[in-house]
C-alpha positions as CSV (number, residue, x, y, z in Angstrom):
1,M,0.0,0.0,0.0
2,A,2.8,2.4,0.8
3,D,4.3,1.7,-2.6
4,D,1.0,2.5,-4.3
5,K,1.0,6.0,-2.8
6,Q,4.5,6.9,-3.8
7,S,4.6,10.1,-5.9
8,S,6.5,10.9,-9.0
9,P,8.9,13.9,-9.0
10,S,6.1,16.1,-10.4
11,G,3.9,15.3,-7.3
12,V,1.5,13.1,-9.2
13,P,0.9,9.6,-7.7
14,A,2.9,6.9,-9.5
15,A,-0.2,4.9,-10.2
16,S,-1.8,7.8,-11.9
17,V,1.3,8.5,-14.0
18,G,1.4,4.9,-15.2
19,A,-2.3,5.1,-16.1
20,D,-1.8,8.2,-18.1
21,S,1.5,7.3,-19.7
22,S,-0.2,7.3,-23.1
23,Q,-1.0,10.9,-22.7
24,H,2.4,12.0,-21.3
25,S,2.8,14.8,-23.8
26,S,-0.4,16.5,-22.6
27,V,0.5,16.0,-18.9
28,S,4.0,17.6,-19.3
29,R,2.9,20.7,-21.2
30,P,3.7,23.8,-19.1
31,V,0.8,25.8,-17.8
32,L,0.7,29.4,-16.5
33,S,-0.6,28.7,-13.1
34,S,-2.5,26.2,-11.0
35,H,-5.2,28.8,-10.7
36,A,-5.7,29.1,-14.4
37,Q,-8.7,26.7,-14.3
38,P,-12.1,27.3,-15.8
39,P,-14.1,29.3,-13.3
40,H,-17.6,28.4,-12.2
41,H,-20.7,29.0,-14.3
42,G,-19.2,27.2,-17.4
43,T,-16.8,30.0,-18.5
44,L,-13.6,28.7,-19.9
45,V,-10.4,30.7,-19.5
46,P,-8.4,30.7,-22.7
47,Q,-5.1,29.0,-22.3
48,V,-2.1,31.4,-22.5
49,G,1.0,30.1,-24.3
50,S,3.9,28.9,-22.3
51,T,6.2,31.7,-23.5
52,L,4.9,33.9,-20.6
53,T,5.9,31.3,-18.0
54,Q,9.6,32.1,-18.6
55,P,11.5,35.3,-18.0
56,F,12.1,37.4,-21.1
57,A,15.8,37.2,-22.2
58,L,16.1,41.0,-22.8
59,K,15.8,42.9,-19.6
60,L,14.5,46.5,-19.8
61,D,17.1,49.0,-18.7
62,R,17.8,52.7,-19.3
63,H,19.1,52.3,-22.8
64,N,16.9,49.7,-24.6
65,F,13.3,50.7,-24.2
66,S,12.6,51.0,-27.9
67,V,13.9,47.5,-28.7
68,W,12.4,46.0,-25.5
69,K,9.0,47.5,-26.3
70,T,9.0,46.2,-29.9
71,M,9.9,42.7,-28.9
72,V,7.5,42.5,-25.9
73,S,4.6,44.0,-27.9
74,A,5.1,41.3,-30.6
75,I,5.0,38.5,-28.0
76,V,1.9,39.9,-26.2
77,R,0.1,40.3,-29.5
78,G,1.0,36.7,-30.4
79,H,-0.9,35.7,-27.2
80,H,-3.8,37.9,-28.0
81,L,-3.3,39.9,-24.8
82,D,-2.5,43.3,-26.2
83,G,-5.9,44.6,-25.0
84,Y,-4.6,44.2,-21.5
85,L,-1.7,46.5,-22.2
86,T,-3.6,49.2,-24.1
87,G,-6.6,49.2,-21.8
88,T,-9.1,48.2,-24.5
89,K,-9.7,44.9,-22.7
90,V,-11.8,46.6,-20.0
91,K,-12.0,45.0,-16.6
92,P,-15.6,43.5,-16.1
93,A,-17.7,44.1,-13.0
94,E,-16.5,41.9,-10.1
95,F,-20.0,40.7,-9.2
96,L,-23.0,39.7,-11.3
97,S,-26.1,41.9,-11.1
98,S,-28.7,40.9,-8.5
99,D,-31.2,40.0,-11.3
100,I,-28.8,37.4,-12.8
101,A,-27.4,36.2,-9.5
102,G,-30.8,35.9,-7.8
103,G,-30.0,38.5,-5.2
104,D,-26.7,36.9,-4.1
105,N,-23.2,38.4,-4.5
106,V,-21.9,36.0,-7.1
107,V,-18.5,36.6,-8.6
108,N,-18.6,37.4,-12.3
109,P,-16.7,34.6,-14.1
110,E,-15.5,37.1,-16.8
111,F,-14.0,39.1,-14.0
112,E,-12.1,36.0,-12.8
113,T,-10.8,35.4,-16.3
114,W,-9.7,39.0,-16.7
115,I,-7.8,39.0,-13.4
116,I,-6.0,35.7,-14.2
117,H,-4.7,37.0,-17.5
118,D,-4.0,40.5,-16.4
119,Q,-2.0,39.6,-13.3
120,L,0.0,36.9,-15.0
121,L,0.9,39.4,-17.8
122,L,1.8,42.0,-15.1
123,G,4.1,39.6,-13.3
124,W,5.8,38.6,-16.6
125,L,6.4,42.3,-17.5
126,Y,7.9,43.0,-14.1
127,G,10.1,39.9,-14.5
128,S,11.3,41.3,-17.8
129,M,12.9,44.5,-16.3
130,T,16.0,45.2,-14.4
131,E,15.5,45.8,-10.7
132,S,16.2,49.5,-10.9
133,I,13.5,50.0,-13.5
134,A,11.0,47.8,-11.7
135,T,11.3,49.7,-8.5
136,E,10.3,53.0,-10.3
137,V,7.0,51.6,-11.4
138,M,6.3,49.1,-8.6
139,S,3.0,50.8,-7.6
140,C,1.2,49.7,-10.8
141,D,-1.5,47.0,-10.1
142,T,-2.6,46.3,-13.7
143,S,-0.8,45.6,-17.0
144,A,-2.3,48.7,-18.6
145,A,-1.2,50.9,-15.7
146,L,2.3,49.5,-15.9
147,W,2.5,50.0,-19.7
148,T,1.4,53.6,-19.4
149,A,3.9,54.2,-16.5
150,L,6.8,52.8,-18.6
151,E,5.9,55.0,-21.6
152,T,5.7,58.0,-19.4
153,L,9.0,57.2,-17.7
154,F,10.9,56.7,-20.9
155,G,9.1,59.4,-22.8
156,A,11.2,62.4,-21.7
157,H,14.3,60.2,-21.7
158,S,13.6,59.0,-25.2
159,R,13.1,62.6,-26.5
160,S,16.3,63.8,-25.0
161,K,18.1,60.7,-26.3
162,M,16.7,61.2,-29.8
163,D,18.1,64.7,-29.9
164,E,21.5,63.3,-28.9
165,V,21.3,60.7,-31.6
166,R,20.4,63.3,-34.3
167,T,23.3,65.4,-33.2
168,K,25.7,62.5,-33.5
169,I,24.4,61.7,-37.1
170,Q,25.0,65.3,-38.1
171,T,28.4,66.0,-36.4
172,V,30.4,62.8,-36.0
173,R,33.2,62.5,-38.6
174,K,34.8,59.5,-40.0
175,G,38.2,60.2,-38.5
176,G,40.2,57.0,-37.9
177,L,37.3,54.7,-38.5
178,T,37.3,52.4,-41.5
179,M,34.7,53.3,-44.1
180,S,32.6,50.2,-43.2
181,E,32.6,51.1,-39.5
182,Y,31.8,54.7,-40.3
183,L,28.8,53.8,-42.4
184,R,27.6,51.2,-40.0
185,Q,27.7,53.7,-37.1
186,K,25.6,56.2,-39.0
187,R,23.1,53.6,-40.1
188,Q,22.7,52.3,-36.5
189,W,22.0,55.7,-35.2
190,A,19.4,56.2,-37.9
191,D,17.8,52.9,-37.0
192,V,17.5,54.0,-33.4
193,L,15.4,56.9,-34.5
194,T,13.3,54.6,-36.7
195,L,12.6,52.3,-33.7
196,A,11.6,55.3,-31.7
197,G,9.0,56.2,-34.3
198,E,11.0,59.2,-35.6
199,P,12.7,57.9,-38.8
200,Y,15.6,60.0,-40.1
201,P,15.2,61.1,-43.8
202,E,17.5,59.0,-46.0
203,K,18.5,62.1,-48.1
204,Q,19.6,63.9,-45.0
205,L,21.5,60.8,-43.8
206,V,23.4,60.6,-47.1
207,A,24.3,64.3,-46.8
208,N,25.5,63.9,-43.2
209,V,27.7,61.0,-44.2
210,L,29.4,63.0,-46.9
211,S,29.9,66.0,-44.7
212,G,31.7,63.8,-42.2
213,L,34.4,62.6,-44.7
214,D,37.9,64.0,-44.7
215,M,39.5,66.1,-47.5
216,E,41.0,63.0,-49.2
217,Y,37.4,62.1,-50.2
218,I,36.6,65.5,-51.6
219,S,36.7,64.3,-55.2
220,I,34.2,61.5,-54.7
221,V,32.0,63.7,-52.5
222,V,31.7,66.3,-55.3
223,L,30.8,63.5,-57.7
224,I,28.1,62.1,-55.5
225,E,26.7,65.5,-54.7
226,A,26.4,66.2,-58.4
227,R,24.0,63.3,-58.8
228,P,20.2,64.0,-58.8
229,T,19.6,61.4,-56.1
230,T,21.7,58.8,-54.2
231,S,20.1,56.0,-52.1
232,W,21.7,54.7,-49.0
233,Q,22.6,51.4,-50.7
234,E,24.1,53.3,-53.6
235,L,26.1,55.5,-51.2
236,Q,27.5,52.5,-49.4
237,D,28.7,50.8,-52.6
238,I,30.2,53.9,-54.1
239,L,32.2,54.8,-50.9
240,L,33.3,51.3,-50.2
241,S,34.4,50.8,-53.8
242,F,36.3,54.2,-53.7
243,D,38.0,53.3,-50.4
244,S,39.0,49.9,-51.8
245,K,40.5,51.5,-54.9
246,M,42.5,54.0,-52.8
247,E,43.9,51.3,-50.6
248,R,45.1,49.3,-53.6
249,L,46.6,52.3,-55.3
250,S,48.3,53.2,-52.0
251,A,49.7,49.7,-51.7
252,I,51.0,49.8,-55.2
253,S,52.8,53.1,-54.5
254,G,54.4,51.5,-51.5
255,S,52.9,54.1,-49.1
256,Q,52.2,53.0,-45.5
257,K,50.2,56.2,-44.8
258,A,46.7,57.2,-45.7
259,P,46.3,57.6,-49.5
260,G,47.2,61.0,-50.8
261,A,45.5,63.3,-53.3
262,A,47.0,61.5,-56.3
263,C,45.6,58.2,-55.2
264,A,42.2,59.8,-54.4
265,L,42.1,61.4,-57.9
266,A,43.1,58.2,-59.6
267,A,40.4,56.3,-57.7
268,T,37.8,58.9,-58.5
269,T,38.8,58.8,-62.2
270,A,38.4,55.0,-62.2
271,I,35.0,55.1,-60.7
272,T,33.8,58.0,-62.9
273,A,34.9,56.1,-66.0
274,N,33.2,53.0,-64.8
275,M,29.9,54.9,-64.1
276,A,30.1,56.6,-67.5
277,T,30.8,53.5,-69.6
278,T,29.3,50.4,-68.0
279,R,25.9,49.5,-69.3
280,P,23.0,48.4,-67.1
281,V,23.2,44.7,-66.1
282,T,19.9,42.9,-66.6
283,N,20.8,39.4,-65.5
284,G,17.9,39.0,-63.2
285,R,20.0,39.4,-60.0
286,N,19.4,42.1,-57.5
287,N,22.4,44.3,-58.5
288,S,22.6,47.9,-57.3
289,Q,22.6,50.5,-60.1
290,Y,24.0,54.0,-60.0
291,Y,23.6,56.9,-62.3
292,S,25.9,59.8,-63.2
293,G,24.6,63.2,-64.1
294,N,24.9,64.2,-67.8
295,G,25.4,67.9,-67.1
296,N,21.8,69.1,-67.5
297,G,20.3,67.6,-64.3
298,N,19.0,64.4,-66.0
299,R,20.3,60.9,-65.2
300,G,22.8,59.5,-67.5
301,T,24.0,55.9,-68.0
302,S,23.9,53.4,-65.3
303,S,26.6,51.1,-63.9
304,T,27.1,48.5,-61.3
305,F,30.1,48.4,-59.0
């Protein structure tokens, strides 16, 4: 008899485990809470996915609210719980009306369902923050209140940070960075603004990149600025190609220093000739095409670097 009552590690009697071994997969599925059971009166609480039973890998801190918010919002929408964040899923009355309940104070089953989902989501959100952030919004008792508090907390911080990022895009120069590092840095700052809902105009980003280049790039800068338009992808390919040509010319000349004006001029001449003579490639591949001005403001021939 004692053996019959032995329990498995999960706390389920061994006899029961054996009887249900054919349904092991359903038994082992993670659930949100032992309280997430269908309440009385026949109302079934929708099962929330097991993602919210685990801490979120990215912890909210002072510097990653935009990324954290984007990722958390996607997960919450995937579980159909976004109404609890936005407040559109209104909390039902706690008790049924006297007419329905026959004069007794009967708990509204929809209220029980709402509380289960809202509080589990609230706990998951708190568990997805660093301790310093959580303590600043600890007084919130619903998911919607917490979401609003976070947006308020990071609102002023985000606005000041966005101004700082814009200043960096406009003023930081290439200096000792490689061309690929310089372009990547500018692009990342622009992406930060996009994530914050304030995308940086591509035309302005291109102009800021060119204004941050040193004098050795003046020849290619003049060539790019003479073009009617230059996309970000086009700008990357032109500058990286120019930089590569200057490095090769510098290596041929035996110089260990940065390429001089002669190398820069030769590299520009090579790129200009390539832009002026190479015909469009129509091989079905996703090649980037670039256009040189023909002197009257119209686009000329196209080429691929």
